[in-house]
N, C-alpha and C positions, 0 to 999 in steps of 0.2 A: 768614167765608170767608178762607182763607189766601191771602196775596198774596206774590209774591217780593220780596226786599229791594230790588231795583232800583226797584220801584214805590213802596215806602215812602220811599226816599230822594228820589224825584221829588216826592212829596207834601211832603216836608220842604223841598226847595228852593223849592217854590211858596210855602210858608209864610214863607220868608225873603225872598221877592222884594221885599217892601216896604222892606227895609233893605239888601239886598245889591245891588251893581251887576251889570250883565249878565254880565261876565266878570272878576270881581275877582281880585286877587292873593291868595295864600294868607293874608297877614296880614289883608286885608279880610274874607276868608271867615271866618277864625277870630273876628274881632271881631264879625261879624254873628251867628255861631252863639252866641258867649258872651253876647251881649245877649239873644238869644232864650232861652237857658238860664236866664238870671236871672229871666225871666218864667215859664218852664215847666221847672223843674228836674227834673221826673219824665218828661220827653219822651224816649222811647227813640230815636226817629228822629233827634233832634238830636245825641245822643251818637254815633250811628252816622255821621252826617255829619261830625262833628268828628274822629272816629277816622279816617275816610277821608282827610281833609285832612292829618292828622298823618302817616298812612302815605305820602302822596304826597311829603312833604318829608323823609321819613326819620326822623321822631321816633317810633320804633317803641314805646318804653316808654310814651309818652303815649297812643299809639293803642291799645295793649293794655289800658291802664287804662280807657279809654273803652269798649272792647268789653266788658270785664268788667262795668262799670257798666251798660251797655245790657242785658246778659243778666239783670240783676235787675229791670229796669223793664218787661219784657214778654216775649212768647214768645222764648225763647233761640235758637230755630232761625232767627229772622229776622236774626241776627247772622252766621251761618255764612259766607255768600258774601262779604260785605265783609271779614270777618277773613281769609278764605282769600286774597282778593286782596292784602291787606296782607302776609300771610306769604309769598306768591309773590314780591312785590316785595322782601321781606327776604331771599329765597333759601332759606327753609325749605320745601322742596318736600314733605317728608313731612307736616308739619302742614297745609300748604295743601291737600294731597290729602285728608287726613282730613276737614277742614272742608267741602271741596267735595262729598265723598261724603254728608255729613250734609245739605247743602243739597239735593242732587238727590233724596235719599230723601224729603224733605218737599215738594219742588216738582219732580216728575218731568216736567213739561211746560214748564219754564223753559228756553228755549234758551240763555240766557246762562250758566247753570250748566254745561251740556255744553261750550259753547265754552271757558269758563275751565278746566274740568277737562282738556280736550284739550291746552291749552297746558302745563299742569303735567306731564301724562304725556309730552308731546313732549320737554320739557326734561329729564325724568328718564330719557329713553331708551326709554320704553315706547311705541313707535310703534303697536303693534297696538291698545292701549287708546285712544290719541289718535285714530287713524283711526276707530275705532268711535264715539267720542263726536262727532267731526266729522260723521259720517253722520247721527247722531241730530239734531245741530244743524241740518243741511241740511234735514231733514224738518220740523222744528219752526218754522223761520224761512222766511218766504215769499221774502225776498230777502237771502240771506246775503252777507257781504262777499266779493267775488271773491278777495281775498287769502287767504282760508281754503281755497278750492279749490286755490290755488297751494301753500299750506302742505301740504295733503294730498298733492298730486302730488310735492312735493319729498321727503316722507318715503318715498313709494313708489319713487321713483327711487333714493334712497339704499339701499333694500332690494333693488335690482335688478329691480323690478317695473315696467318701463317701460310695458308695455301697460296695466296697471292705472292708472298715472299718467295716460296719455292718456285713459282711460275716465273718470276723475274730473274731468278738465278738460272733457271733453264733457258730463258731467253738469252742470257749472256753466254751460256754454253753453246747454244745454237749459233750465235753470231760470231763468237770468238774461237770456237773449237774447245777441246778439252783444256780447261784451266783448273788445276787442282784446288785453288783457293775457292772457286765458286762451287765445285762439286762437294768439297768438304762441308761447306756451310749448308748446302742443301741436304747433305747426309745427316748432319746434326739436327736439322729441322724435322727430317723424317723420323728420327729417333724420338725427338721431343713430342711428336704427334702420335707416338705409339705404333710406328710402322717399321719394325726392325728388318722385315723382309725387303722393303724398299731401300733401306740403308745398305743392306748386303748387296743389292743390285748396283747401287751407286759406287760402293767400294770396289766392286769388280771392274768397273770402268776405269778405275785409277791404277789397275795392275801394271799396265804398260808404262804409264807416265811415271810411276814410282819404281819401275824396274823390278817388279816382283820381289821387292826387298823383304828382309826379315821383319822390318818395322811394318810394312804393308800387311804381311801375313799375320802378325800378331794382332793388328787392328781388326783384320777380317775374322780371326778366331773369336775375338770379343763379340763382334757383331753376330757371328753364327750362333754363339751361345745365347745371345739375347733373342735370336730367332728360333731357338729350340732345336737347333741342328747340331747336337752333341757329337755325332759320329763324324760329320764333316769337320767340325772344329778340332776334334782330336787328331784327325789325319793331317790337317794343315799345321797344327801345332808341332807335330813331329818333324815336318819339313822345315819349319822355322828354326827349331832347335838344332837340326842338322846343319842348316845354313849358318847359324851363329858360331858353331864350332870351327868353321872354316875361315872366320874373320879374325883380324888382328885383335889383340887384347887391348881394348880402349875403354875409356869411361862410357862411351855410347853403347858398346857391346855389353858391358856389365849392366847398364840400365835395362837393355832389352832382355838380357837373361833373367833379371829379376822379374820383369813383366811376364816372361814366359813361365816362370815358376808360379806366379800368382794365378795365371790362367790354368796351369796344370792342376793346381789345388782346387780351382773351381770345378774342373772336369771330374775330379776324383771325389768331390764332396757329395 
């Protein structure tokens, strides 16, 4: 049964656990791998692991030599993803893409292959392909990184597709649950699109996640003002100011008190 390279390398790391420290430096990693290779010189996974370390420290010639050796010691397609990652780090996007394509052809259900290829396409300026690969990654991965939904949204905003950007952020919120990072970006896009009422609704969903803090209240006051809800903004500002008086005297509190003063001035103006 074929397994993605990431699993092969994980098994390799497990085999090295007896000699390597929990998070060794590159020199310690290379020493441990070299010791293991002395005992198992035909082990493909060890060459892949060493090549990956070489790639991380910019020793690309040594990495390419190890990848070439690894291709002679087992199924060559197991090398593609790791070598593609190295070529991506080296800046050779064309070669990185070709290798990523080979990997995905062999492992069409490996989410990491699609994630990696999406980053190559993004950096190459092919946002349509990057977005398509990210959508496949989101389907294959139960809990994707929130940052990848943000990356997708940023590409869509750059293309002038704000509504689609908001939609992909909402997709992330639906898949992952409440992630403030995603909701805040969607909120800012609502404001940029001239929809302060929608921004207020999104800020309300953050109340629990942000523990109904004074900071949350002051942000909501600002949004209520933009939505033309002065009475609600004034009432919430009073609550925020009362909450701040109960907090310790810290630079953060002073900053929030200054912001509260600015909002109070806007309400009285």
